[in-house]
N, C-alpha and C positions, 0 to 999 in steps of 0.2 A: 328445431326438432329435439336437439340435445336438452334445451331448457325444459321442454314439455316432458321429456323422459325423466328428467331430474325431479320435477314436481310430482310426477306420477309415483316415482320411487319413494319420495317423502310421504305421500299420502298412504301408500301401502304400509310403510313402517309405522306410521301413526296409528292406522287401524289395527295393526298387529299388537302394538303396545297397549292400545285401548282395550282390546279384547282380553289380553293377558291381565290387565289391571282389573277388569270386571270379574274374571275367573278367580283372581287372587283375593278379591274382596268378598267373595261368597264362599262359605264353607258348608260341608254337609254333615248334619247331625244325625247319626244313626240311632234307630230305636228298635229294640227287639219286639217284633210283632207277635211273639208267642206269649207275651205278658198280657195281663188283664188288669182291670181296676184293682187297686188305686193307682197303679203305675201308668196304665194307658187305657184310653177309651177310643177304640178304633171304629170308624164308620166305614162299612164295606158295601160295595156294589158289585155287579157282575164284572165290571171292568177296572175298578180302582179301589183303593183304600186310603183313608186319610186319618191323621191323628186329631181327635176332637177335644180330648180332655185328659187329665191325669197328672200325676207327679212329674213324669218325664217330659211332658209337654211344657208345664210351667217352669221346670228346671232349665230346659233348653232356651226358653224365652228370657229367663233371668240371666243366663250366661251370655246370650247374644247381646243383651243390653249392656252388660259390663265390658264385654270384649269390644263393643262398637263394630261388630261384624255380623251381617245377616247370616243366619244358619238355616239352610234348607233341610227339612226333615225327610229322611228316607227310612221307610219301614222295611225291615229285613227279618226273616226267621233266624233263630239262634244259630243254626248251623252255617249261615252265610255271613255272620258278623265278623268272624276272624279273618276270612279271606278278603272281605271288603276293607278292613282296617289295614291289612298288609299291602293291598294294591293301591290304597289311597282313594278308593271309591267313596269311602266315608272318612271324614276328618276325625271324628271322635264319637264315642258312646259313653254314656254315664250309667250309674247303677251297675257297676261291674267290679271285678277284683282280679288279682293275680291268681286266686284259687279257681275262680270260674272260667278264666281264660288261660289256664296253665300252659297250654301248648304254645302260646305266642307271648307269654309274659315278658320275655326278654327282647321281643321284636317290636314292642310299642312302648311309648312313654306312659308313665302312671302319674296321675295328679295327686294333689293333697287329698286328705280324707274328706268324704262327704258326710256319711251317717252310717250307723250300725244296722245291719240286717241280721236278725236272729230267727232261726227256725223254731216254730212251736208245733207240738202235737195237739191238734184241736179236736174237739168232740162236743156232743150235746150234753146237757146237764145230767141226763140219766146215766152217764158213764163218767168215771173218774179214776183213771189208771194211776197207780202210785209209783210205778217204775217201768222201765223198758221191758222187763220180763213179762209184764201183764199184756204186752202187745204181741207176744209170740203167738204164732198161728193166725194172726189177723192180716187182712188186706188193708193197706193204708193208702189213701189218696195222694198221689204224687203227680208232678208235671213231667211229661215226656222230655227226656234229655237233660233234666235238671239234676244237679248234684246235691245230695243231702249227707254231708260228712258224718253227722252224728249217728246215722243209722246205716251207713254203707256196709259195715261188717255184718249186721243182722240181715240185710238184703242179700249179700253174697252167700251167706250160709243158709238162706231160705228160711230163716226163723220168722221173718216178717216179709210179706209179699207186697211188692209195689203194684198199685193199681193206677197206671199212667193215664192221665187225661191231657187234653190239649192246653188247658190253662187252669188257673186256680178257680175261676168262676164255675167251670163245669164240675170241678171236684166238690165245691160247696153244695151244688145241687145234688150230687151223689150222696153226700152226708145227710142232707135234709130229707131225701127220699129213702134213706135207710140202706142204700146199696153198699156203703162202707160205713164203718163205725168211727174211723179216724181219718183226719186229713192233715198233711204237713203244709204249713204256710208260714210266711214271715211275720214278724211283729207288725210291719206296716199293713199287711193284708189282714191280719187279725183285727187290728184297730178299726179298719174300714168296714169289714163284714159284721163286726160286733154291733155296730150302730143299727144295722138292718135286722140282725138275728141275735137278740139279747141272750138267747139260751146257749150261745156258743161259749165254750170254756177252753182253757189251754193248760198244758204242762210243758215245760221246756226240757226237763230231764238232762240238762247240760248239753243241749243240742249245739250244733255249730253256729258260731257267731262271726260274721264277716264285716270288716270295715269296707264299705263301698267307696269306689273312686270313679274317675273318668279315665278311659283308655284313649290315648291320643296317637293317631297315626304318625309315623315318622315322615310321611309325605304330606302332612297337613301344612297349610300356610300359617296356622296358629302355633306359636311357640309354647313350650311347656310353662315358661315363666308367665306368659300372658294368661294362660288357662288357670294357673295357680292363683294369680292375683285376683281373677274374677271369682274363683271359688272362695277365697279368703274374704272377699268383699261381701258376698251374699250370705256368708256365715256370720260375719261381724255385724252387718246391718239388720239382721233378723229375717231377711228374705227367705232363706232356706228353711228356717224353722216355721215360718208362716205357711210355706208351701206344704210341708209335711203335716202340719196340724189341720190343714183345710180338708183332709181326706180321712 
């Protein structure tokens, strides 16, 4: 009986170690579900949502390959990203920065640089503002809860009004339909939409420019050095540049 109990104990310990190993070999890659193309293409149904395409999908797959670790994707709205990182529910997010996640910037690890994201004031060819003062009194398309450092003072003084939408795709439609005359979008978004709408133009007016990174949970099984090596590799071998140019 003692021998059988001993064997049973060994089996239980083995199963526990095996389960722990499986958990530690799979990490969760968080993706902001408030984004739209070119960052994400999300297929939604009544009961689920899945990431089908976009820069962040390709980036996650490239990092997973270099890390040698499966990354399970979890879509979360912007407001739930920070709590998920702190709790360890997600291991990492990319296309982020200390500026965008200022409240938790000291509570997570920050990776090496990915790429630059610069905000543009975009409009159709019929309009061509020469400076920010020419935007005074206008409503400008913005994304709900997103930060636009270059125009925050104007927004706070009500010189320019935010016209918040759920994502950049909806704002582009507002622009095309004449509901707003201007939309704020990043250089990545501009390059993507310019291909479909050649009349789209931009001015930067010295808008905020951010170096994007990955934010790594301190509870992740991935070390910061592992993540940085993976990022350095996809930058050096041209994978990251290829991803960005494909959208």
